[in-house]
N, C-alpha and C positions, 0 to 999 in steps of 0.2 A: 504493500500500500504506500503510495507516494505521500511525502510529508511536505507541508507548505514551506516556502523559502524562509518565511519569518520564523517558523519554529526551528528550522535548521540553524538559522543565524543565532537564535536565542540559545540553543543547546551548545553551539560552538563557543559563543561568547562567554557563557557562564562557566563552561568547562575550562577554557583557556584562562579566564580570570582567576579561577581557583588554583590552577597549576602555576601561574605566574605569581600569585600570592605566596604560595609555598616557596618558590624559587627566590623571589625578591626578599622575602622575610629573612632568609638566611643572609643575604647581602647586607641588609640593614643591621641585623644582629652582629654580623662580623665586624661592622664599623663601630658598633656601640658597646657590645658586652663580651663577645667571644674572646677578644684579646685578654680580658681580665679573668675570665672563667676557665679557659682552656690553655692559655699561655701566660700565666701570671708571673713567671720568673724573668720575662723579657722587659726591656724598657718599653714605654707606651707605643712609640711608632714602630718598633720592631715587632712588638706583639700584634699590632694591627696588620703588619706585613705578613706575618705567619698566619693570622686569621684569614686574610685574603687569599693566601695560598690554598687553604682548605676550600675556600669559596671558588677558586679557579678550577679545582679538581672536578667540580660539577660540569664545567664546560668540556673538559677532556673526555668525559663519558658521553657527551651529546652526539658526536659523529657515530659512535657505536650504536647508540639508541636509534639514530636516524637510519643507519644501514639496516639494522635488524627489523625495526618497525616498518621501514620503507619496503623491504623485501616482502614481508608478509602482507603489508597493506596493498601492494601491487598484485599479490597473488590471491588474497582472501577478501579484500575489501577494506574500506576506511573505518567503518563503524566499530567493529570488534576491537581493533587496535586502539581506538580512542578510549574505549572503556578500560582496557588493560593499562594504558599509560596513566589514566587518572587514579586508578587503584594503587599503582606503584608509587606515584608521587605522594599521595595522601598518607600511605603507610610510613614512608620514609620521614616525612615531615612530622607526623605524630610521634614517632620514636625519638626524633631529635629533642622534642619537648620532654621526654622521659629520661634523657641521658644524665648519668652522674658526671660531675665536673672534675677538673684536675685535683681539687681538694680531696675528693673521695677516691678517685681511681688513678690519679697520677697521669703519666703520658698516654696510657691506654685510652683515656677519655677522648683525647684528640684523634686517636686512630679510629675509634668508633664514629666520631663526628665526621671524619673524612669518608668512611665507608658509606654512611647514610647520604652524604653529599653526592657520592658517585651514583647512588640509586636515583637521587633527584635528577641529576644530569641525564642519565640514561632515559628516564621517563620523559623528560622535556624534549629530548632529542627526537623522540617518536611522536610526541604530541603535536608540535607545531605544524608539520607537514600535513598530517591527517585533518586537523581542524580547518586549515585554510582550503584544503582540497574539497572536503565534503560540501563546503559552501560554494566554492567556485564551480563545482561540477553540478550542483543543483540550480544555480542561478542562471539568468538569461545573459546572453552575450553583451547586450547594450548597457547593462547595469552591473556587470561583474565586478568592476573596480569598487563600487559602493558596497555591494553585499559582502565581498571577500575582505573588505577592510574592517568589518566588525569583529572577527576573531582577533585581528591585530589590536583592536582597542582593549582586548583582554590583558595586554601587557601593562599599560598605564592603569587599567582597572585593578589588576592584581597588586601593582605597586601602591596605588591609592589605598587599597584595603589594608595592605601590610603596614604602610607608613601611618595610616590612620589609627590602627590598633596600637601601634607603638607610641604614637603621639598621645593617645588617651592615657595609656599606662604611665608614660613619663610625666604627664600633668597631674595625675592623681596619686602617684606613688613617690616615696622617697627613693633616692638612688640606691640606698641599701636594700630596700624591699624589692626593687626592680632586679637587682643583681642576684638576690636570694632566690626568688621564685617568680616574680612578675614576668620575666622574659619568656618563661615556659608557656604562658597562657596563649599567645598567638599561635604557637606551634600545635598545641593540643586542640585548639579551635578548628584546625584543618580537618580533623576527623569528621566533624559535623558538616563542614562545607563539601567534603567529598561525597557524602551520602546524598546530598541535594543534587550535586552534579551528575552522579551516576543515575539517579532516578530520571533526570531529564534526558540524558544521552541514550539511555536504553529505549526511549520512546520514539526515536527518529528512524527513518528508513535509510537504506544504503544508497550511495550515489548512483543515479541512473546511467550516467556516462560510463562508470566503471562496469556496471552490469551488462552493458551492451557491447563493451570492447572485447576483442578477441585476445586470449592469453598470449603472452610472449613465449616463444619456444626456448628461450634462454633465461638465465637469472636476470632480473631487472638491472642489477648493478653492471652487468656485462653490456647490456644495451645502452645504458647511460654513458659509460666510459668510452664505448666504441663509437656511438653515433652522436652523442650530445656533449662531448667533453668541453667544447667551446662555451656552451651555455652554463655548464658547471662553473667555469672560470668567471663568466659574467656574474653569476650569482654570488660567488665568493667576493669578487671585487666590489659589487654593489653593496654588500653587507658591511664592509669595513668601516666607513664613516658613520653609518647608521648605528651599528652595534657599539662601537667605541664611544660615540657621543652619548648614547643613552646611559651607559654605566658611569661615565664621568659626571653627567648631569644629575643622576639620581642616587648613585651609591658613593662614589668617591667624594662628592661634594660634602657629605656628612663628615668624613674624616678631615677634609680640608678645612671646613668651618671650625672644627674642634681645635685644629692646630693653630688657627689664627685668633682663637679666643672667643668664638661665637657659641652661644648656648645651643644645646641639642634641640630644644623645643623650637627655637627660631628657625633653624634650617629644616627641621622635620615639617613644620607648618608651611614653610615656603614650598617644599616639594609636594606636600599634600594639595595645595591650591593649584600648583602648576600641573600636577598629574590629572586633576579634575578637568582642567581646560584641554589638556592633551587627549583625554578620553573622548571628549565631545568633538574635537576637531579632526581626529584621524579619519572618520568616515567622510568628512567633507573633502579631504584631500583625495580619498578613494573615488568619490563621486566626480571630482574635477578631472581625474585621470580618464574617466569615461568620456569626457568631452574633448580634452585636448591631447590625450595620449599619456602613457605611463612615463616615458622618458623625460619630457619637459618638466614635469612636476618633480621627478626624482633628481634631476640635474640641479634644479633650483634649490632643493633642500640641501644637497651636498655642498654646493657653493656657499649657501647661506651659513651653514654651521661652521664651515672652514674659516669664515670671517668673524662670525659672532663669538667664537670661543676666545678671541683676544680681548673682547669686552666683558666676557663672562666673569672671569676671576677678579678683575678690578671692581666690578659691581659687588661681588661677594665680600671682598676685602673691606667694604664700607661698614659692614656689620648691620646695615639698615635693613629691616625686614622687607620693606617694599622694593628696595633695590635688589635684594637676593631673589625675591619672588619674580621680579621682572627678568632677571638674568636666567633663571631656570625656565620660566614660561616661554620666552622667545627661543631659547635653545631647543626646547621640546617641540615648538611649532615647526622649526626647521627639520627636526628629527621626524615629525609626523609627515612631512612632505615626502620623505623617503619611505617611511614605514607604511603609510596608508596605501599607496599603489603597489607595494611590494608583493602582497599575496597574489593578486591577479597577474602581475608581471611575471613572477616566478612560475606560477601555474601554467602560463601560456608558453613557457620555454620548452616544455617536455610533452611527450605522448602519454596517453592514458595509462598504459600498463608499465610505464617507467616513471610516471609523474611523482608518485610518493617518494620513491628512491631519489630521483633527481633533485627535487626541491629540498629534501631533507639533507642530502649529502652536501649540496652547495651551501645551504644556510648554516649547517652545523660545523663544517670544516672551517668556515670563516669565523664562527663563534670562538674557536680555540685561539686564533691569533688576534681576534678583536676583543670581544667582551671578556673573555677569560683573563687576558693579560692587561686590559685597560687599567683596572684599579691598582694592580701590581706595579705596572710601569709608572703610573702617576705617583704612587707613594714613593717609589725608588727615585724618581726625578725630583720630587719635593725634598727628599732626604739629602740628595746629592747637591742640589743647587739652591735650596731654600727660596725658590722662586716658582711662580706659576707659569712663567713664559715658556720654558721647555715643554710643559704639558700642552700648552696651546699649540706650539709648533708640531708636536706629535700628532694631535688631531688634525691640524691643517694639512699635514702630509697625507694622512689617511683619506682626507676629503679629495685630494688631488687624484689618488688612485681610484676612488669611487667614481669620480667624474670621467676618468679615462674608460673604465669598464662599462659604464652605462652608455656613454657616447658611442662606444664601439658596438653596442648591441642593436639589434633590429627592433623597431616598434612592434609590439605584440597586440596592442589594443584591437578588439574585434575578432580575434582568432576563434574559430570553432574548436572547442576542446575535444570534440568527438572525432575530429579528423586525424588521420594517421600522420605522424611526424616522419619526415625523411631524414636520413643521416646527414650530418653537417660537417 
């Protein structure tokens, strides 16, 4: 039985919001508390660096998740794999909330934390491709950019939810209480959210485009690497500025603000407001890409963030709440210009029976060198130079690479996803 596009979008959006909530919650906790709870013998900035190392491990597992989920998603369908990814992510996040800390278990606590982070990354690596594809393959060609951008809004939605819960706890608890038990509450809450997400996802139908497509005679990864390797490179390059900028604007900014003497509540509230605006505007950029094309919007976003980052840190340095909110909001608007059209753009690069594998591998391989390393590189540059300028140069260079990759790609707007792709 067919499911309406609005229900498909709702199921994907709610599921991706929950999964990103789990993933981003870890990033925020890494910046705020994990350095004290799991690496207490290090100086503050080194402890944060070690904390972000466990955070980066989640990205390392994402290509493996993308490969395995992509393989079975191209063989068995999108829906089943989306349910499995949500269960894995929810279980790992809930268990993080139950973990003993360094004080109780010593170094083994950090190892357990790292293992659960690996599971989170593995699950998210499989989630993203399936969520955007089941919407792209249900939606009509003329409005694909708009409909497919809604699962993308799950990223700021999850970040909004994670930051909001942490902001409430920070406002109502003393730092001692938060370090003692308050930090566990958002992780344990994930168990309830996952049950809601599963109930909704189990009620939708499989992608009609997938059901009608003929199976590949070879493993999907073979078809992707043999016939569509150029598009994989395009996807990797396109993700660089988008992925790096998002984690600098929403995760690293918490550490940076703390280093320059700004209260946690100030920067958390700024990220909260900015994420709400980001959530609302992502579908607008997706809709605009239906009118003018994927590439023009994407290129404008990459160029914009490459320039804006040089104004971003000076605005944060003021310590003024409005200035910080402006800095993050404008940065996320440029990010949305890349992220909004991205789901439709990547979906249109591959054939149906290699699509899950293709979009997952391209996106998740880039995540290792982009999002995984962004907070680590930023912290290391701040340690080495005591200045934000090298961090801005780092993102500026990534923006140049993204501009080259997207400019070199063909415009994909209007492509029929049911048509068979030829080797490139």
